C-alpha positions in Angstrom: -27.1 41.9 -64.9 -24.9 44.7 -63.7 -22.2 44.1 -66.1 -24.5 43.6 -69.2 -26.1 47.1 -68.0 -22.9 48.3 -67.8 -21.7 47.8 -71.0 -24.6 49.0 -72.8 -24.4 52.4 -70.6 -20.9 52.5 -71.6 -21.6 52.2 -75.3 -24.2 54.7 -75.2 -22.2 57.4 -73.4 -19.1 56.6 -75.9 -22.0 57.2 -78.7 -22.7 60.6 -77.2 -19.5 61.8 -76.9 -18.0 60.7 -80.2 -20.8 61.0 -82.7 -23.7 63.3 -81.3 -21.5 66.1 -80.1 -18.1 66.0 -81.8 -17.8 69.9 -81.4 -18.8 70.3 -77.9 -16.7 70.0 -75.1 -17.7 67.4 -72.2 -15.5 68.3 -69.6 -14.9 71.6 -67.9 -11.5 73.0 -66.6 -12.5 74.5 -63.2 -10.4 75.5 -60.5 -8.1 73.4 -58.6 -7.6 75.4 -55.4 -9.6 73.6 -52.8 -12.0 76.3 -51.0 -11.7 76.6 -47.3 -15.1 75.0 -45.7 -16.2 74.0 -42.2 -15.6 70.2 -43.2 -12.8 69.0 -41.1 -10.1 69.8 -43.8 -7.3 72.1 -43.7 -5.9 73.8 -46.9 -2.6 74.1 -48.3 -0.5 74.9 -51.3 1.6 72.3 -53.1 4.5 74.5 -52.1 3.8 74.1 -48.6 4.2 70.4 -48.6 6.7 70.0 -50.9 4.5 68.7 -53.9 5.7 70.0 -57.4 3.5 72.4 -59.1 4.6 71.4 -62.3 3.6 67.9 -61.5 0.0 68.8 -60.7 -0.2 70.8 -63.6 0.7 67.9 -66.0 -1.8 65.5 -64.0 -4.7 68.5 -64.1 -3.8 68.8 -68.1 -4.4 64.9 -68.5 -7.4 64.5 -66.4 -9.2 67.4 -68.2 -8.4 66.3 -71.5 -11.3 65.4 -73.9 -9.4 62.0 -75.1 -9.2 60.5 -71.6 -10.7 59.3 -68.6 -14.0 60.3 -70.3 -16.4 59.5 -67.6 -14.1 61.2 -64.6 -15.9 63.4 -62.1 -13.3 64.7 -59.6 -9.6 64.4 -58.6 -8.2 65.1 -55.1 -5.1 65.5 -53.2 -4.3 65.1 -49.9 -0.4 65.8 -48.7 0.5 65.4 -45.0 -3.0 65.6 -43.8 -3.9 69.0 -45.8 -6.1 69.1 -48.9 -4.0 70.7 -51.7 -5.8 70.0 -54.8 -9.2 69.5 -55.8 -11.1 69.7 -59.2 -14.1 68.7 -60.8 -14.4 68.0 -64.5 -18.3 67.4 -65.0 -19.7 70.1 -63.0 -18.7 72.1 -59.7 -21.6 70.8 -57.6 -20.3 67.5 -57.6 -18.2 68.7 -54.6 -21.1 68.8 -52.7 -23.2 65.5 -54.2 -22.6 62.1 -52.6 -22.2 59.1 -55.6 -21.9 55.5 -56.0 -18.2 54.7 -55.2 -18.9 50.9 -56.5 -16.5 48.6 -54.8 -14.8 51.4 -52.9 -17.3 50.2 -50.7 -15.3 47.1 -50.0 -12.7 49.0 -48.1 -15.0 50.9 -46.4 -16.8 47.3 -45.1 -13.5 46.5 -44.1 -13.0 49.4 -41.7 -16.4 49.2 -40.2 -15.6 45.3 -39.4 -12.1 46.6 -37.8 -14.4 48.3 -35.4 -16.9 45.3 -34.8 -13.6 42.8 -34.5 -12.1 45.1 -31.7 -15.2 45.0 -29.6 -15.1 41.5 -29.6 -18.4 40.5 -31.3 -16.3 37.7 -33.7 -14.3 35.0 -32.1 -11.3 35.4 -34.4 -10.9 35.6 -38.4 -10.7 31.8 -38.5 -14.1 31.5 -37.1 -15.9 29.0 -39.3 -19.6 30.7 -41.1 -21.1 27.2 -39.9 -20.5 28.3 -36.3 -22.6 31.5 -37.1 -24.9 30.2 -39.5 -25.4 26.6 -38.9 -29.0 26.5 -40.0 -28.2 28.0 -43.7 -25.6 25.6 -44.7 -26.2 22.3 -46.5 -24.2 18.9 -45.3 -21.3 19.5 -47.1 -17.8 19.7 -44.7 -15.9 21.3 -47.3 -18.5 23.9 -47.3 -18.6 24.2 -43.7 -14.9 25.0 -43.3 -15.6 28.5 -44.8 -14.0 31.2 -42.2 -14.5 34.8 -42.1 -10.6 35.1 -43.3 -11.7 33.3 -46.3 -14.5 35.8 -47.2 -11.8 38.9 -46.7 -9.3 37.4 -49.2 -11.9 36.3 -51.7 -11.1 32.7 -51.0 -14.5 31.3 -50.1 -14.4 28.8 -53.1 -18.3 29.5 -53.7 -18.6 30.0 -57.4 -20.9 33.3 -57.9 -19.8 35.5 -60.9 -20.5 39.4 -60.5 -22.1 38.8 -63.9 -25.1 37.4 -62.4 -24.5 38.2 -58.5 -26.8 41.5 -58.7 -29.6 39.7 -60.8 -30.0 36.6 -58.7 -29.6 38.5 -55.6 -31.2 41.8 -55.6 -33.7 41.5 -58.5 -34.6 37.9 -58.1 -34.8 38.2 -54.4 -34.6 34.6 -53.0 -36.4 34.0 -50.0 -33.2 33.3 -47.5 -30.3 34.9 -49.8 -27.5 33.6 -47.3 -28.8 30.0 -47.7 -29.0 30.9 -51.4 -25.4 32.2 -51.7 -23.8 29.2 -49.5 -25.6 26.7 -51.6 -23.6 27.9 -54.6 -21.3 25.2 -56.7 -17.4 25.4 -55.4 -14.8 26.4 -57.7 -12.3 25.3 -55.2 -11.4 24.1 -51.7 -11.6 27.2 -49.4 -8.6 29.0 -48.9 -6.8 27.7 -52.1 -7.7 30.3 -54.6 -8.6 33.9 -55.1 -11.1 34.8 -56.8 -12.7 38.6 -56.8 -16.6 38.5 -56.4 -19.3 40.3 -54.7 -20.7 37.2 -52.9 -18.0 37.4 -50.0 -18.6 40.7 -48.9 -22.2 40.5 -49.0 -21.8 37.3 -46.7 -19.9 39.2 -44.6 -22.5 41.5 -44.1 -24.9 38.9 -43.2 -22.4 37.8 -40.5 -22.0 41.3 -39.1 -25.8 41.6 -38.8 -26.3 38.0 -37.1 -23.3 38.4 -34.8 -24.1 42.0 -33.3 -28.1 42.3 -34.1 -27.1 45.7 -36.0 -26.4 46.2 -39.7 -23.3 47.2 -41.2 -24.7 50.6 -42.6 -25.7 51.4 -38.3 -22.1 50.1 -37.5 -20.8 52.6 -40.0 -23.1 55.5 -39.3 -22.5 55.8 -35.7 -19.2 54.3 -35.6 -17.5 55.6 -38.2 -19.1 58.3 -40.5 -20.2 60.5 -37.5 -17.0 60.5 -36.3 -15.4 61.4 -39.1 -18.1 64.3 -39.8 -19.8 62.1 -42.8 -23.4 63.4 -42.9 -24.7 62.9 -46.3 -24.3 59.4 -47.6 -26.5 56.4 -48.5 -25.8 52.8 -48.8 -28.0 50.3 -50.7 -29.6 47.5 -49.0 -30.9 44.0 -50.2 -34.6 43.0 -49.8 -34.1 42.0 -46.5 -32.7 45.1 -45.3 -29.3 43.4 -45.2 -26.6 46.6 -46.4 -24.5 45.8 -49.4 -21.2 44.6 -48.2 -19.5 44.7 -51.7 -21.2 48.0 -53.3 -23.8 50.7 -53.2 -22.0 53.3 -50.9 -22.7 56.6 -52.3 -20.1 59.3 -50.7 -18.8 62.7 -51.5 -15.3 63.4 -53.1 -13.8 65.0 -49.7 -15.6 62.3 -47.5 -13.5 59.6 -49.7 -10.6 61.5 -49.0 -11.4 61.2 -45.2 -11.5 58.0 -45.4 -8.1 57.8 -47.0 -6.8 59.9 -44.6 -8.1 57.6 -41.7 -6.7 54.4 -43.2 -3.3 56.6 -44.1 -3.1 57.6 -40.1 -3.5 54.1 -38.7 -7.2 54.3 -38.2 -7.3 57.8 -36.5 -9.0 61.3 -37.2 -8.7 64.5 -35.4 -7.0 62.9 -32.5 -9.4 60.2 -32.0 -8.8 56.5 -32.4 -11.9 55.3 -34.8 -10.7 51.9 -36.0 -7.9 49.6 -34.1 -4.6 50.1 -35.9 -3.4 46.8 -35.9 -6.7 46.1 -38.0 -5.6 48.8 -40.2 -1.9 47.6 -40.8 -3.2 43.8 -41.3 -6.0 44.9 -43.7 -3.9 47.1 -45.5 -0.9 44.5 -46.2 -0.6 41.4 -48.8 -2.6 38.8 -47.3 -2.7 37.0 -50.7 -1.5 36.9 -54.1 -3.8 37.5 -56.9 -3.4 36.8 -60.5 -2.7 40.5 -61.6 1.1 40.3 -61.2 2.3 42.0 -64.2 4.6 45.0 -63.4 4.6 47.8 -62.9 1.1 47.3 -62.3 1.2 44.3 -59.6 -1.8 44.0 -57.5 -2.3 41.9 -54.4 -5.0 41.9 -52.1 -5.3 42.7 -48.0 -8.7 42.6 -46.5 -10.7 44.5 -49.2 -7.9 46.5 -50.1 -5.7 46.7 -53.1 -2.0 46.4 -52.1 0.6 47.8 -54.8 3.9 47.0 -53.8 5.7 48.9 -56.6 4.6 52.1 -54.9 4.7 50.3 -51.0 1.1 51.8 -51.3 -2.6 50.5 -51.3 -5.8 51.2 -52.3 -9.6 51.1 -52.3 -10.8 50.3 -55.9 -14.4 50.9 -57.9 -15.9 50.2 -61.2 -15.6 52.9 -63.6 -12.8 54.8 -62.1 -13.7 55.4 -58.4 -10.3 55.5 -56.2 -9.0 56.1 -52.7 -5.0 55.8 -53.3 -2.8 55.8 -50.0 0.9 56.0 -50.3 2.2 56.1 -46.5 5.8 57.0 -47.2 4.7 60.0 -49.2 2.0 60.6 -46.7 -0.1 61.0 -49.6 -3.9 60.5 -50.7 -5.5 60.7 -53.7 -9.1 60.4 -54.7 -10.8 60.1 -58.1 -14.8 59.6 -58.5 -16.3 59.0 -62.0 -19.3 57.9 -63.6 -20.0 54.7 -62.1 -22.2 52.7 -64.5 -20.0 52.0 -67.7 -17.7 49.3 -69.4 -14.0 50.3 -68.0 -13.1 48.8 -71.6 -15.1 51.4 -73.3 -15.3 54.6 -71.5 -14.4 53.8 -67.7 -10.9 54.0 -65.9 -8.9 51.0 -65.5 -6.2 51.0 -62.4 -3.4 50.9 -64.9 -4.5 54.1 -66.3 -5.2 55.7 -63.1 -2.1 54.7 -61.8 -0.1 56.5 -64.9 -2.0 59.2 -64.3 -1.0 60.3 -60.6 2.5 58.7 -61.0 3.8 62.0 -61.0 2.8 63.0 -57.9 3.9 59.9 -56.4 7.2 60.3 -57.3 7.4 64.1 -57.2 10.1 65.2 -55.0 
């Protein structure tokens, strides 16, 4: 359902942009110099951190162009832990509004699990779901071999496409959604084949709740968001009250940049170790090869982070063009937010388009 709705919305948006108001600009060319706020961010000029002003100007011009990045809302650049560039091409008030970050949520879920894992609520990533939910499984030994690691690498083998996942879980509201997901057919033996879907991270959310007695959102607010100074946010839940593990988190652009800086700094923020550094390192390196191997846009997968070998970087990516890109060698974090409910093939931004946009910053001397 989510894909169909996104396609319809995308077509309608494109009609508005190209037909209804052909002469009226739909973007603004607002300021790009960040304001100093009391939100934990230090501000710097590009020259102070060695970023080319010319490169930034080039990126800015492409970002605000009328013929590209139709649904984009914001672009932020952090270098050496300091915010150096921030612009909003729809509405300057978007700086202070939270919005749906789509599957960037998955990477936040990974960080929260790192906190849960470090507190030994989980035996190991090789712990089977059957040992956690013995009452939810059918009598199928292959299916009972699914582990937490399989959920993180999108290799559970459960066949539950995103085209129908939202409809069946969030709209149809099965009495026991955990059992419902685990009853789905298998497309492969667990661990054998990467298949990007929302059902695996949503099962992880059920797992956190079962093992700890607290929801994914509770863990996030108390142990991740509060230390980062993230106060204004929203996270969707299903009808059972279980936090959506795959999507549904709403954050402000500057708070997304904090998530990126935390990951860049090995789980630290403001001299506080929030997420175990070993978990951050493990989750942001390649754990499995994906089908997306066309250079120069090769994308592998860690634990709910996309890994970009061409830049020795990693990123959180969400539908429509919501992204946190982290380039450790450059001490660089780049955030883009976009209107989330679009068809990426019509008006949304695909990863390769975003990478092309910001490549002058990654290679900037």
